[in-house]
N, C-alpha and C positions, 0 to 999 in steps of 0.2 A: 724808272729802272730800264737799263739798256736790254734790248731784245737779245735773248741768249743765242739764237740762230745768227744774229748779226755778229755778236762777239766771236762765236766759233769760226765763221767764215772769214771775218777780219784776221783773226789770229793765224789760220791757214794760209792766207796770202802772205804774210810777212815771214812766217816759217819757211815757206818755199824760196822767198826772196833772199833769205839768209844764206842759202846755198851749202848749208852743213846742217847736221842733226842738231835741233834745239827745240825747246818747248816753253811755252808761257806757263809758268808755274805760280799761281797766286800765293801758295803757302810757303814757298821756298826762296823768295827774293828774286832778284833779276839774275837771268841766266846768260852768262858772258862765254862766248866761243870765239875761237880763232877762225876767220873765214875770209881769206884775202880776196875772193871773188864775190862777196856779198854785194847784193843790190840794194841794201839798206842805206848805203852811203857812197860817195864816190870812191874811186881805187885809193888805197893807202890811208883812208879815213876810218873813223869808228862810227858805226851806226847805232842808234838808239831807237827803239820803238816801244812805246807803252800802249797796250790795249786793255782796257779795263783796269783791273788791279794787278796786273802783271806786266813784266817787260822783259825784252831780249836784247842783247847787245852783240854786235859783231865786230871783231877787233882785227886789224890786218897783220898782226905778229903775236907771238906768244908773250913777248915782253909787254905790249900794249894790253894784251887781255889780262895779264896779271895785275897791271896798274889800275885798270878799271875795275876789276874784280874786286881788289882791296877797297876801292873808294865806294863801290856799289853797296859793300857790306855795311857802310855807315849811312846810307840814304834809302828814303822810301822810293816807290816806283815812280812817283810824282816828282820827286827831287831830281830824278835822273834825267828829266827832260827840262830842268830849270837851269838856264845859262849861268846865272850868278852863282848858283850852288856848285855847279860843276867846276867853274872857274876856281872856286875856293880849295878844292881838293885835287884838281888835276891840272897839268900844264897844257892848258887849251890855247892853241895858236890861232885857230879859225873856226868859225861856226857857220853852219847852214841851218836855219830854222830858229826855234822850233816850228813846225806846221801842225795844227790841229788836224785830226782825222775824223771825218764824218762818213756815216754810212746810212743807207737807206733801204728799206724793205717795201715791197709794193703797197702793203696795208697802210703804211705811214706816209705815203707820197701825197703831196698836197699841190695839184697842178696849178700853173699859173699862165699857161701859153694859149688857152682857147680864146679865139677871136682876136689874136693880137697881130696877125698877118706874118707869123713866122714862116720863112721858107727854107727849103733845103738847098744848099749849093755844094759842088764839089770842092775840095781844098784848094784847088788851082784856079778857082773862079777870080776874075780881075777885080771883082768888087770886095772880095774878102782880102785879096792881096793889097788893096789900097787901105784897107782898116789896118792890117799889120804893119805897114809903112808908116802910117799916121800915128801910131800908138808909141812906137819906139822899141828898140832892140831888148832893153832890160824888161819892160813890162809884158812883152811878147814871150820872152823867155820864161818869166815867171807864170804866165797863163798856161803854157804848153800847148797852145792852140796849134802851132805849126806841126805838131807830132799826132795829131789825132788820127784815128783809123775810121772813124765814123763819118758820115756826110756832117757838114757844117750846117748848124741851124741859126739863121740870120734874120735880123730885122733891118729894113731899109727906111730912110727918110729921104724921099724923092729917089735919085739914082744912086745914093750913097749907102753902103752897108755901115751901120752905125753899132751894131752889136752882134756878136757871134759866140756859139758854143758848140761843143762836141765832146767825144770821148775818145780815150786811147784804150784798146784791149790790153789788159793785164792778165798774168796767169790767175788760175782759180776763178776764171768767168767773173773778173772784176772790170768795171768800167771807170777808168780814171777821168773825172770832169775836167773840162777846159772852158773857160769863159773869158771874154774880153769885150769891152764896150769903149767906144771913142771917147777921148777925154771930155770933149764939149757936149756929150750927152749922157754923162753920169749923173746919179741921183734921180733917174726917172723911172725905175723899176724894169729897165730893159733887160739887165743881166738876168732877173728873175724869170722873164718870159723866154728868152733863148735857152737858158739853162733847164728850165721846165721841159721844154721840147726834147732836148737831148736826153734828160732823165727818162722820159717816157719811151723814148726809142731804146734805150738801154734795158729798161725793165721789160719791154715787149720781146727782147731778144734773151730774156731770162739771165741777165747779167746783174752783178751787185755794184750799184752806183757807189764810188768812192770820191769824197771831196776833201782835198787837202789845201788848207787855208791858213795863211799867216796874218794878212790884214783883216781887221774886223769888219769892214763892209763885205768882204767875201764870206766871212763866217755867218753874217746876218743873213745873206741870201740863202745860204745852205740851210739854216734853221727854218726859213720861211718856207721852204719846199718839203720841210719835215725830216731832213736829216737829223741823225742823233750823233753827237759828239762822243766817241768811244776812246780816244787817246791822243797821242802826239807822236811825232817823228823828229829827230834831231841828228844832225851829222856834225862830228867834231874832229879836227886834225890836231894831234896831240904832239907835244915835244917829247923829249927823251928822259926829262928828269922830273920826277914827281915833285909837286909843290913843296910838301913837308920835309923832302930831302935837300931842298935847295935853300933852306933858312939858316 
């Protein structure tokens, strides 16, 4: 069973990012609100976040909110972050996600960096820049490593930085983890080592580590470090006409 405190803190984060009054209500279904400045999704998109057995949805307009609210009444909180299910009831044009959301308390942490030679580097370090250039723009963007506010925790092989991790400070004292490994060094548990060092740093700063992951290898690293999967995040860009009115 998920730690109740982790659930509470995770929900507090996403409520603040919604940028309008909304609550996770397990007994009342998904809460849909109009929030044009929501940070649950890109501008003009609809953002959906499930934490535990409840979900919140932010829509960019009244029309979109009504459309999503009508659809949400026919779905469970888990179906709300199921792309196939959403496409069946809403005019979905584009999708980002879903990403699984993992959280970690100090008592659940399973360290994996001791004795691995992890070093701290500033984000502008040349070796780290070389790793970013080697990996490619799409993967670097997915990792979020360019946006970290913490030091970068890195592993070298010779003079080459081959793995790095860090975190970006989010509202509600949350640390959003970022991890990147050079393509030719994957599958050697390097991600686990550098991520473990970043997590330890976040916990020492009394932050709540958050791990958002789409690909299975990333999820596997999170679980290995003790993270608990508490929910999912999905963003969709909707068209104007509900599916059932266009038939």
